[in-house]
C-alpha positions, 0 to 999 in steps of 0.5 A, a space after each residue: 454473500 457477494 452483496 454483503 462483501 461489497 456493501 461492507 467494503 464500500 462502507 470501509 471506503 466511505 469512512 476512509 474517504 471522509 477521513 481523507 477529505 478532512 485534510 483538504 487544504 491542511 499543511 504541516 511541516 511534519 513530513 510523516 503527517 504530510 505523507 500519511 495524507 498522501 498515502 491516504 488519498 492514494 488508498 481512497 482512490 484505489 479502494 473506489 476502483 476496487 469497489 467497481 470490480 466487486 460483484 453485487 450478486 452471485 450472478 454478476 461477473 467475478 474477475 478475481 485476478 483483477 481484484 487480487 491485483 488491486 488488493 495486493 496494491 492496497 496492502 503494499 500501499 498500507 505497508 509503505 505508509 506504516 514504514 514511512 509514517 507510522 513506525 516508531 523510529 528515530 528522527 535520524 532513521 525517519 530522515 534517511 527513509 524520506 531521503 530514499 523516498 525522494 531519491 527513488 522518486 526523482 530517479 524513477 521520473 528521470 528514467 521515465 522521461 529519458 526512455 520516453 524522450 520527453 522534452 522538459 522545460 528545464 531538463 537539467 533541473 531533475 538531473 541536478 535534484 537527483 545528484 543532490 539527493 544522492 550526495 546527501 544520502 551518501 554522507 548520511 550516518 545511516 548510509 555508513 551502516 548499510 551492507 555493501 550490496 544495499 549501498 550499491 542499490 541505494 546509490 542507483 536509486 533502486 531501493 525506496 525502502 531498506 525492508 521488503 514487505 515481508 520484513 515490514 509485516 514482521 515488524 508490524 507483528 502480523 503473522 508472516 506465514 499467513 501474510 505470505 500465503 495470501 500475498 502468494 495468492 494475490 501475486 499468482 493472479 497479478 502475474 498471470 502465472 500458470 496457476 492463475 491461468 489454470 484457476 480461471 479456466 477451471 472456474 469457467 468450465 466447472 464452478 466459481 466456488 473457489 474464486 468466491 472463497 478466494 474473494 471473501 478471504 482476500 477482501 477480509 484480509 485487505 480490509 484489515 490493512 485499510 482499517 488499521 491505516 485509518 486508525 493510525 492516521 486518525 491517532 496521528 492527527 488526533 481525529 475522532 470518528 464522527 460516529 461510534 458505529 464507524 469506530 467500532 466497525 474500523 476497530 473490528 476490522 483492524 483487530 482481525 489483522 492480528 487474529 490469526 497469530 
């Protein structure tokens, strides 16, 4: 079973890699299309990292907490790609989303450099970029319709999105309760909660069957998000699958994301 899980996920990762490589050297003025390739590159990198953690056999060491943490990262990444690049929203809304995307980015970089006392060649350039983006955001039509609390968080650069992951999932038409359950499972292990610690201890002293069951569930669910992202980006760029088998494989996993509704 472990070998089959690893082989399927490696195939999924290879298909994502093949798609990502097609964008090498390609540029576009469409922000959505451009950023979608950036998210895809990040996805491929993370997926290959995950393959290194997946056990090849039942006898191999299974580090489910680490796998769960990486899977959560992948799901969040695909969610954000959908929010910024795929969801059908107006150009005005899309423009505002990317303003927050850029502002959150430059605010985070400022914070990192300041806290670590990095010396920049042009120390004022990053700060000026941050203040310039903030000014544009506050004058934008979409800013006016935000709640007072959202306005406060946006101005501080603390909100990269106006929706949380559960709201994004709901907009995508994915079962929110089921997502909440699996997300809670992954988060429990990511944050090393009491539940996570107790499950690890239990699996070491008793049986690893629960970890193996969690592994199958988590990888299957994560694969659905990866597959749909591959499909959506392929459609966006009008790229067909090189092999019909790959198309069927991806379409099957993408469909599983909605099979529990």
